[in-house]
N, CA and C atoms as an extended XYZ file, in Angstrom:
459
Properties=species:S:1:pos:R:3:atomname:S:1:resname:S:1:resid:I:1 pbc="F F F"
N       103.372       73.202      139.370 N   MET     1
C       103.307       74.489      138.709 CA  MET     1
C       104.666       74.763      138.068 C   MET     1
N       104.712       75.120      136.744 N   PRO     2
C       106.000       75.366      136.090 CA  PRO     2
C       106.679       76.600      136.660 C   PRO     2
N       108.003       76.536      136.684 N   ALA     3
C       108.764       77.674      137.199 CA  ALA     3
C       108.616       78.858      136.262 C   ALA     3
N       108.440       80.003      136.830 N   ARG     4
C       108.316       81.226      136.035 CA  ARG     4
C       109.708       81.648      135.574 C   ARG     4
N       109.870       81.982      134.265 N   PRO     5
C       111.193       82.367      133.771 CA  PRO     5
C       111.659       83.679      134.409 C   PRO     5
N       112.968       83.765      134.623 N   LEU     6
C       113.522       85.001      135.150 CA  LEU     6
C       113.429       86.078      134.075 C   LEU     6
N       113.033       87.265      134.474 N   LEU     7
C       112.908       88.361      133.537 CA  LEU     7
C       114.147       89.242      133.617 C   LEU     7
N       114.733       89.500      132.458 N   ASN     8
C       115.845       90.440      132.407 CA  ASN     8
C       115.287       91.847      132.532 C   ASN     8
N       116.080       92.709      133.137 N   LYS     9
C       115.666       94.101      133.322 CA  LYS     9
C       116.773       95.015      132.830 C   LYS     9
N       116.362       96.141      132.232 N   VAL    10
C       117.298       97.143      131.740 CA  VAL    10
C       116.744       98.508      132.132 C   VAL    10
N       117.618       99.388      132.592 N   LYS    11
C       117.191      100.725      132.991 CA  LYS    11
C       116.629      101.493      131.790 C   LYS    11
N       115.514      102.176      132.012 N   ALA    12
C       114.858      102.958      130.961 CA  ALA    12
C       115.186      104.439      131.129 C   ALA    12
N       115.296      105.136      130.017 N   ASP    13
C       115.508      106.581      130.024 CA  ASP    13
C       114.464      107.224      129.118 C   ASP    13
N       113.272      107.540      129.672 N   PRO    14
C       112.197      108.109      128.864 CA  PRO    14
C       112.555      109.441      128.189 C   PRO    14
N       113.592      110.109      128.638 N   THR    15
C       113.990      111.359      127.976 CA  THR    15
C       114.543      111.090      126.576 C   THR    15
N       114.866      109.825      126.275 N   LYS    16
C       115.377      109.452      124.951 CA  LYS    16
C       114.277      108.895      124.039 C   LYS    16
N       113.061      108.842      124.525 N   TRP    17
C       111.943      108.360      123.733 CA  TRP    17
C       111.566      109.397      122.668 C   TRP    17
N       110.709      109.010      121.735 N   SER    18
C       110.181      109.959      120.747 CA  SER    18
C       109.416      111.049      121.493 C   SER    18
N       109.253      112.183      120.858 N   LYS    19
C       108.533      113.303      121.496 CA  LYS    19
C       107.118      112.895      121.897 C   LYS    19
N       106.444      112.169      121.023 N   LYS    20
C       105.082      111.726      121.327 CA  LYS    20
C       105.065      110.791      122.539 C   LYS    20
N       106.011      109.850      122.590 N   SER    21
C       106.070      108.921      123.719 CA  SER    21
C       106.416      109.647      125.012 C   SER    21
N       107.233      110.683      124.924 N   GLN    22
C       107.588      111.461      126.121 CA  GLN    22
C       106.360      112.163      126.710 C   GLN    22
N       105.358      112.435      125.887 N   ARG    23
C       104.126      113.074      126.369 CA  ARG    23
C       103.136      112.060      126.935 C   ARG    23
N       103.461      110.772      126.823 N   SER    24
C       102.541      109.744      127.314 CA  SER    24
C       102.626      109.619      128.829 C   SER    24
N       101.601      109.015      129.413 N   VAL    25
C       101.566      108.780      130.852 CA  VAL    25
C       102.718      107.868      131.269 C   VAL    25
N       103.073      106.913      130.414 N   ALA    26
C       104.127      105.949      130.736 CA  ALA    26
C       105.466      106.634      131.016 C   ALA    26
N       105.703      107.774      130.425 N   ALA    27
C       106.975      108.478      130.617 CA  ALA    27
C       107.169      108.901      132.070 C   ALA    27
N       106.084      109.115      132.787 N   SER    28
C       106.197      109.573      134.171 CA  SER    28
C       106.512      108.463      135.166 C   SER    28
N       106.293      107.203      134.794 N   PHE    29
C       106.530      106.134      135.763 CA  PHE    29
C       107.443      105.007      135.266 C   PHE    29
N       107.824      104.999      134.000 N   THR    30
C       108.661      103.919      133.481 CA  THR    30
C       110.111      104.148      133.883 C   THR    30
N       110.654      103.197      134.634 N   THR    31
C       112.050      103.307      135.083 CA  THR    31
C       112.912      102.176      134.539 C   THR    31
N       112.262      101.103      134.083 N   GLU    32
C       113.018       99.983      133.535 CA  GLU    32
C       112.163       99.202      132.547 C   GLU    32
N       112.854       98.480      131.691 N   TYR    33
C       112.201       97.559      130.764 CA  TYR    33
C       112.412       96.159      131.310 C   TYR    33
N       111.412       95.319      131.154 N   THR    34
C       111.561       93.907      131.516 CA  THR    34
C       111.139       93.069      130.312 C   THR    34
N       111.700       91.881      130.196 N   ASP    35
C       111.352       90.981      129.098 CA  ASP    35
C       109.842       90.769      129.060 C   ASP    35
N       109.292       90.797      127.873 N   ILE    36
C       107.860       90.541      127.686 CA  ILE    36
C       107.716       89.253      126.874 C   ILE    36
N       107.113       88.257      127.490 N   HIS    37
C       106.874       86.977      126.819 CA  HIS    37
C       105.539       87.065      126.090 C   HIS    37
N       105.504       86.569      124.856 N   TYR    38
C       104.277       86.580      124.071 CA  TYR    38
C       104.282       85.412      123.091 C   TYR    38
N       103.140       85.188      122.486 N   ARG    39
C       102.993       84.128      121.484 CA  ARG    39
C       102.852       84.804      120.122 C   ARG    39
N       103.626       84.351      119.153 N   CYS    40
C       103.600       84.902      117.799 CA  CYS    40
C       102.198       84.758      117.208 C   CYS    40
N       101.689       85.823      116.656 N   TRP    41
C       100.344       85.829      116.090 CA  TRP    41
C       100.250       84.907      114.887 C   TRP    41
N       101.327       84.759      114.121 N   HIS    42
C       101.300       83.949      112.907 CA  HIS    42
C       101.549       82.464      113.181 C   HIS    42
N       102.689       82.151      113.799 N   CYS    43
C       103.075       80.738      113.946 CA  CYS    43
C       102.790       80.167      115.337 C   CYS    43
N       102.369       81.004      116.246 N   GLN    44
C       102.033       80.609      117.621 CA  GLN    44
C       103.237       80.179      118.464 C   GLN    44
N       104.443       80.464      117.998 N   ALA    45
C       105.650       80.123      118.766 CA  ALA    45
C       105.800       81.086      119.941 C   ALA    45
N       106.388       80.590      121.011 N   GLU    46
C       106.698       81.459      122.144 CA  GLU    46
C       107.824       82.395      121.741 C   GLU    46
N       107.728       83.658      122.141 N   ALA    47
C       108.744       84.642      121.786 CA  ALA    47
C       108.925       85.616      122.940 C   ALA    47
N       110.009       86.379      122.880 N   ILE    48
C       110.312       87.354      123.936 CA  ILE    48
C       110.680       88.686      123.299 C   ILE    48
N       110.047       89.749      123.770 N   PHE    49
C       110.462       91.111      123.433 CA  PHE    49
C       111.388       91.497      124.582 C   PHE    49
N       112.675       91.292      124.366 N   SER    50
C       113.633       91.436      125.467 CA  SER    50
C       113.740       92.878      125.940 C   SER    50
N       114.163       93.036      127.172 N   ALA    51
C       114.360       94.363      127.753 CA  ALA    51
C       115.348       95.164      126.914 C   ALA    51
N       116.416       94.519      126.455 N   ALA    52
C       117.416       95.205      125.624 CA  ALA    52
C       116.812       95.623      124.287 C   ALA    52
N       115.980       94.757      123.690 N   ASP    53
C       115.317       95.108      122.426 CA  ASP    53
C       114.350       96.279      122.619 C   ASP    53
N       113.671       96.302      123.755 N   GLN    54
C       112.761       97.408      124.043 CA  GLN    54
C       113.539       98.725      124.150 C   GLN    54
N       114.653       98.684      124.862 N   LYS    55
C       115.479       99.888      125.015 CA  LYS    55
C       115.915      100.395      123.633 C   LYS    55
N       116.358       99.483      122.783 N   HIS    56
C       116.795       99.864      121.437 CA  HIS    56
C       115.616      100.433      120.625 C   HIS    56
N       114.467       99.753      120.682 N   ALA    57
C       113.300      100.185      119.908 CA  ALA    57
C       112.794      101.554      120.348 C   ALA    57
N       112.711      101.772      121.649 N   PHE    58
C       112.107      103.002      122.153 CA  PHE    58
C       113.093      104.169      122.267 C   PHE    58
N       114.333      103.897      122.612 N   GLU    59
C       115.287      104.977      122.849 CA  GLU    59
C       116.200      105.273      121.655 C   GLU    59
N       116.483      104.280      120.837 N   ILE    60
C       117.365      104.490      119.686 CA  ILE    60
C       116.534      104.710      118.416 C   ILE    60
N       115.620      103.768      118.145 N   LYS    61
C       114.805      103.867      116.927 CA  LYS    61
C       113.617      104.809      117.093 C   LYS    61
N       113.326      105.192      118.328 N   LYS    62
C       112.234      106.132      118.652 CA  LYS    62
C       110.851      105.581      118.286 C   LYS    62
N       110.678      104.272      118.419 N   ALA    63
C       109.367      103.653      118.182 CA  ALA    63
C       108.409      104.112      119.277 C   ALA    63
N       107.144      104.093      118.966 N   SER    64
C       106.130      104.481      119.948 CA  SER    64
C       106.183      103.547      121.150 C   SER    64
N       106.057      104.112      122.327 N   ILE    65
C       106.114      103.323      123.569 CA  ILE    65
C       104.927      102.365      123.675 C   ILE    65
N       103.862      102.625      122.942 N   VAL    66
C       102.707      101.723      122.989 CA  VAL    66
C       102.860      100.541      122.038 C   VAL    66
N       103.955      100.518      121.285 N   GLN    67
C       104.214       99.409      120.355 CA  GLN    67
C       104.343       98.096      121.115 C   GLN    67
N       103.705       97.072      120.595 N   ARG    68
C       103.834       95.737      121.164 CA  ARG    68
C       104.156       94.776      120.036 C   ARG    68
N       104.897       93.757      120.349 N   ARG    69
C       105.266       92.757      119.342 CA  ARG    69
C       104.133       91.770      119.152 C   ARG    69
N       103.888       91.436      117.891 N   LEU    70
C       102.904       90.411      117.547 CA  LEU    70
C       103.561       89.195      116.928 C   LEU    70
N       104.708       89.416      116.249 N   LEU    71
C       105.365       88.355      115.498 CA  LEU    71
C       106.728       88.011      116.087 C   LEU    71
N       107.096       86.742      115.983 N   CYS    72
C       108.443       86.327      116.368 CA  CYS    72
C       109.416       86.867      115.319 C   CYS    72
N       110.692       86.738      115.574 N   GLU    73
C       111.714       87.270      114.663 CA  GLU    73
C       111.597       86.681      113.254 C   GLU    73
N       111.403       85.370      113.151 N   THR    74
C       111.305       84.704      111.853 CA  THR    74
C       110.097       85.216      111.067 C   THR    74
N       108.957       85.286      111.708 N   CYS    75
C       107.745       85.746      111.038 CA  CYS    75
C       107.829       87.238      110.709 C   CYS    75
N       108.468       88.017      111.578 N   TRP    76
C       108.644       89.445      111.316 CA  TRP    76
C       109.451       89.647      110.042 C   TRP    76
N       110.542       88.893      109.897 N   ARG    77
C       111.372       89.013      108.690 CA  ARG    77
C       110.586       88.598      107.441 C   ARG    77
N       109.790       87.544      107.561 N   LYS    78
C       108.970       87.097      106.434 CA  LYS    78
C       107.936       88.171      106.079 C   LYS    78
N       107.336       88.800      107.093 N   SER    79
C       106.337       89.835      106.813 CA  SER    79
C       106.981       91.051      106.146 C   SER    79
N       108.212       91.374      106.516 N   LEU    80
C       108.930       92.477      105.863 CA  LEU    80
C       109.215       92.134      104.405 C   LEU    80
N       109.591       90.875      104.152 N   HIS    81
C       109.841       90.424      102.780 CA  HIS    81
C       108.551       90.515      101.954 C   HIS    81
N       107.432       90.087      102.529 N   LEU    82
C       106.143       90.179      101.846 CA  LEU    82
C       105.788       91.636      101.551 C   LEU    82
N       106.005       92.519      102.522 N   ALA    83
C       105.706       93.938      102.330 CA  ALA    83
C       106.547       94.515      101.191 C   ALA    83
N       107.820       94.115      101.113 N   ALA    84
C       108.693       94.597      100.036 CA  ALA    84
C       108.205       94.081       98.685 C   ALA    84
N       107.806       92.812       98.635 N   GLU    85
C       107.288       92.247       97.378 CA  GLU    85
C       106.014       92.967       96.956 C   GLU    85
N       105.131       93.234       97.914 N   LEU    86
C       103.890       93.928       97.599 CA  LEU    86
C       104.157       95.344       97.107 C   LEU    86
N       105.153       95.979       97.671 N   LYS    87
C       105.524       97.327       97.222 CA  LYS    87
C       106.001       97.281       95.767 C   LYS    87
N       106.790       96.255       95.424 N   GLU    88
C       107.257       96.088       94.036 CA  GLU    88
C       106.075       95.892       93.084 C   GLU    88
N       105.101       95.076       93.497 N   PHE    89
C       103.926       94.863       92.655 CA  PHE    89
C       103.166       96.172       92.470 C   PHE    89
N       103.040       96.954       93.535 N   GLY    90
C       102.362       98.244       93.437 CA  GLY    90
C       103.080       99.198       92.500 C   GLY    90
N       104.408       99.206       92.566 N   THR    91
C       105.200      100.066       91.683 CA  THR    91
C       105.039       99.637       90.227 C   THR    91
N       105.132       98.328       89.989 N   LYS    92
C       104.946       97.827       88.621 CA  LYS    92
C       103.557       98.187       88.105 C   LYS    92
N       102.549       98.048       88.958 N   TRP    93
C       101.179       98.370       88.576 CA  TRP    93
C       101.069       99.845       88.197 C   TRP    93
N       101.657      100.720       89.006 N   ASP    94
C       101.601      102.157       88.729 CA  ASP    94
C       102.270      102.502       87.401 C   ASP    94
N       103.325      101.770       87.065 N   GLU    95
C       104.085      102.052       85.848 CA  GLU    95
C       103.458      101.446       84.591 C   GLU    95
N       102.802      100.292       84.717 N   SER    96
C       102.334       99.560       83.528 CA  SER    96
C       100.931       99.001       83.689 C   SER    96
N       100.043       99.792       84.241 N   LYS    97
C        98.690       99.325       84.534 CA  LYS    97
C        97.969       98.779       83.286 C   LYS    97
N        98.111       99.471       82.165 N   LEU    98
C        97.378       99.055       80.964 CA  LEU    98
C        97.742       97.653       80.495 C   LEU    98
N        99.022       97.324       80.529 N   SER    99
C        99.416       95.986       80.076 CA  SER    99
C        99.231       94.933       81.171 C   SER    99
N        99.350       95.323       82.425 N   LEU   100
C        99.264       94.347       83.514 CA  LEU   100
C        97.835       93.970       83.889 C   LEU   100
N        96.873       94.795       83.529 N   LYS   101
C        95.494       94.484       83.939 CA  LYS   101
C        94.930       93.238       83.269 C   LYS   101
N        95.617       92.734       82.253 N   THR   102
C        95.194       91.480       81.616 CA  THR   102
C        96.220       90.358       81.818 C   THR   102
N        97.227       90.614       82.630 N   ASP   103
C        98.278       89.627       82.896 CA  ASP   103
C        97.846       88.741       84.063 C   ASP   103
N        97.285       87.582       83.739 N   GLU   104
C        96.745       86.678       84.765 CA  GLU   104
C        97.793       86.254       85.785 C   GLU   104
N        99.002       86.000       85.327 N   ILE   105
C       100.063       85.555       86.240 CA  ILE   105
C       100.390       86.658       87.240 C   ILE   105
N       100.568       87.879       86.750 N   PHE   106
C       100.862       89.013       87.623 CA  PHE   106
C        99.733       89.240       88.626 C   PHE   106
N        98.493       89.297       88.128 N   LEU   107
C        97.343       89.556       88.995 CA  LEU   107
C        97.167       88.463       90.048 C   LEU   107
N        97.329       87.196       89.636 N   SER   108
C        97.177       86.069       90.572 CA  SER   108
C        98.249       86.097       91.657 C   SER   108
N        99.488       86.357       91.268 N   LYS   109
C       100.582       86.395       92.237 CA  LYS   109
C       100.379       87.537       93.228 C   LYS   109
N        99.953       88.692       92.738 N   TRP   110
C        99.705       89.844       93.600 CA  TRP   110
C        98.600       89.531       94.607 C   TRP   110
N        97.531       88.924       94.119 N   LEU   111
C        96.424       88.543       94.999 CA  LEU   111
C        96.884       87.515       96.028 C   LEU   111
N        97.697       86.574       95.609 N   GLN   112
C        98.223       85.556       96.523 CA  GLN   112
C        99.072       86.202       97.624 C   GLN   112
N        99.909       87.161       97.260 N   LEU   113
C       100.741       87.851       98.250 CA  LEU   113
C        99.889       88.635       99.243 C   LEU   113
N        98.850       89.288       98.755 N   LEU   114
C        97.951       90.020       99.658 CA  LEU   114
C        97.274       89.076      100.647 C   LEU   114
N        96.839       87.925      100.155 N   ALA   115
C        96.198       86.936      101.025 CA  ALA   115
C        97.203       86.394      102.046 C   ALA   115
N        98.435       86.155      101.610 N   GLU   116
C        99.460       85.655      102.527 CA  GLU   116
C        99.795       86.690      103.590 C   GLU   116
N        99.851       87.953      103.192 N   GLN   117
C       100.160       89.015      104.163 CA  GLN   117
C        99.133       89.047      105.293 C   GLN   117
N        97.893       88.746      104.981 N   GLU   118
C        96.841       88.756      105.999 CA  GLU   118
C        97.092       87.750      107.115 C   GLU   118
N        97.864       86.714      106.835 N   THR   119
C        98.153       85.728      107.877 CA  THR   119
C        99.223       86.231      108.846 C   THR   119
N        99.867       87.339      108.501 N   TYR   120
C       100.914       87.896      109.352 CA  TYR   120
C       100.463       89.098      110.168 C   TYR   120
N        99.390       89.755      109.753 N   VAL   121
C        98.918       90.926      110.489 CA  VAL   121
C        97.409       90.840      110.689 C   VAL   121
N        96.934       91.116      111.893 N   PRO   122
C        95.494       91.029      112.149 CA  PRO   122
C        94.751       92.311      111.773 C   PRO   122
N        95.393       93.213      111.031 N   TYR   123
C        94.809       94.508      110.707 CA  TYR   123
C        95.318       94.958      109.336 C   TYR   123
N        94.794       96.018      108.836 N   ARG   124
C        95.186       96.640      107.567 CA  ARG   124
C        95.089       95.698      106.367 C   ARG   124
N        94.026       94.953      106.285 N   HIS   125
C        93.840       94.101      105.122 CA  HIS   125
C        93.391       94.980      103.962 C   HIS   125
N        94.002       94.787      102.819 N   ASP   126
C        93.747       95.623      101.645 CA  ASP   126
C        92.591       95.037      100.842 C   ASP   126
N        91.385       95.143      101.388 N   THR   127
C        90.217       94.532      100.753 CA  THR   127
C        89.881       95.186       99.413 C   THR   127
N        90.092       96.482       99.298 N   ALA   128
C        89.789       97.168       98.033 CA  ALA   128
C        90.688       96.649       96.910 C   ALA   128
N        91.961       96.520       97.188 N   ARG   129
C        92.889       96.038       96.159 CA  ARG   129
C        92.587       94.583       95.804 C   ARG   129
N        92.274       93.764       96.818 N   LYS   130
C        91.930       92.369       96.538 CA  LYS   130
C        90.669       92.284       95.677 C   LYS   130
N        89.694       93.124       95.951 N   SER   131
C        88.469       93.134       95.141 CA  SER   131
C        88.777       93.537       93.707 C   SER   131
N        89.639       94.551       93.539 N   MET   132
C        90.026       94.979       92.201 CA  MET   132
C        90.709       93.836       91.447 C   MET   132
N        91.629       93.143       92.115 N   LEU   133
C        92.357       92.054       91.469 CA  LEU   133
C        91.422       90.905       91.093 C   LEU   133
N        90.490       90.569       91.973 N   ARG   134
C        89.526       89.511       91.657 CA  ARG   134
C        88.694       89.885       90.427 C   ARG   134
N        88.255       91.140       90.395 N   LYS   135
C        87.460       91.612       89.258 CA  LYS   135
C        88.283       91.543       87.969 C   LYS   135
N        89.519       92.015       88.006 N   LEU   136
C        90.372       91.977       86.821 CA  LEU   136
C        90.651       90.539       86.377 C   LEU   136
N        90.816       89.638       87.343 N   LEU   137
C        91.040       88.231       86.986 CA  LEU   137
C        89.806       87.619       86.345 C   LEU   137
N        88.610       87.990       86.801 N   ARG   138
C        87.383       87.486       86.184 CA  ARG   138
C        87.275       87.976       84.738 C   ARG   138
N        87.675       89.223       84.524 N   ILE   139
C        87.632       89.787       83.167 CA  ILE   139
C        88.708       89.145       82.297 C   ILE   139
N        89.901       88.961       82.863 N   ALA   140
C        91.033       88.413       82.102 CA  ALA   140
C        90.874       86.934       81.807 C   ALA   140
N        90.110       86.213       82.634 N   THR   141
C        89.922       84.775       82.435 CA  THR   141
C        88.436       84.463       82.348 C   THR   141
N        87.830       84.726       81.182 N   PRO   142
C        86.399       84.433       81.053 CA  PRO   142
C        86.133       82.945       81.256 C   PRO   142
N        85.013       82.642       81.822 N   CYS   143
C        84.646       81.241       82.083 CA  CYS   143
C        84.466       80.492       80.779 C   CYS   143
N        85.052       79.337       80.735 N   ASN   144
C        84.843       78.430       79.611 CA  ASN   144
C        83.774       77.450       80.077 C   ASN   144
N        82.691       77.371       79.362 N   ALA   145
C        81.554       76.547       79.789 CA  ALA   145
C        81.977       75.098       80.060 C   ALA   145
N        82.916       74.585       79.268 N   ALA   146
C        83.355       73.194       79.442 CA  ALA   146
C        84.176       73.016       80.723 C   ALA   146
N        84.952       74.067       81.083 N   ASP   147
C        85.812       73.987       82.263 CA  ASP   147
C        85.090       74.351       83.551 C   ASP   147
N        83.996       75.092       83.455 N   GLY   148
C        83.310       75.586       84.642 CA  GLY   148
C        84.001       76.845       85.127 C   GLY   148
N        83.436       77.492       86.132 N   PRO   149
C        84.002       78.745       86.626 CA  PRO   149
C        85.350       78.512       87.303 C   PRO   149
N        86.234       79.503       87.150 N   LYS   150
C        87.549       79.414       87.797 CA  LYS   150
C        87.459       80.032       89.178 C   LYS   150
N        88.120       79.415       90.128 N   GLU   151
C        88.121       79.934       91.501 CA  GLU   151
C        89.228       80.961       91.642 C   GLU   151
N        88.878       82.125       92.160 N   VAL   152
C        89.845       83.195       92.388 CA  VAL   152
C        89.823       83.527       93.870 C   VAL   152
N        90.838       83.172       94.571 N   PHE   153
C        91.022       83.409       96.007 CA  PHE   153
C        89.778       83.967       96.629 C   PHE   153
């Protein structure tokens, strides 16, 4: 049987949690944080939500006490980068929708980013936006009978 890793422990101070977390049941019995071992949802690597990281997240950043980590540090940073890129695409779309709705490169890249983001989060998939982009790509790239239909994600 493999040896169980030692868990680091850090004293918890629920009075420093967010107001909502302070009203939770956990506030009445949580006295310390311990390392939480988990597997990254994206890359399947072993990862640790350390006791010190929990203290920082819950007491300094005021994150919800029910927050749990799904991604390792590397994948988390990549997902933040993807979210920033998607925000830029949304801003560009809001500013120049008329010219961008026929821009195959823009629409394809945006759709690709949305599909990639889905591999990092098991929730909040933007199906409406993906459907809109697929429809716009079908309109922007009419089928050429000689080439056959084009595949759109």
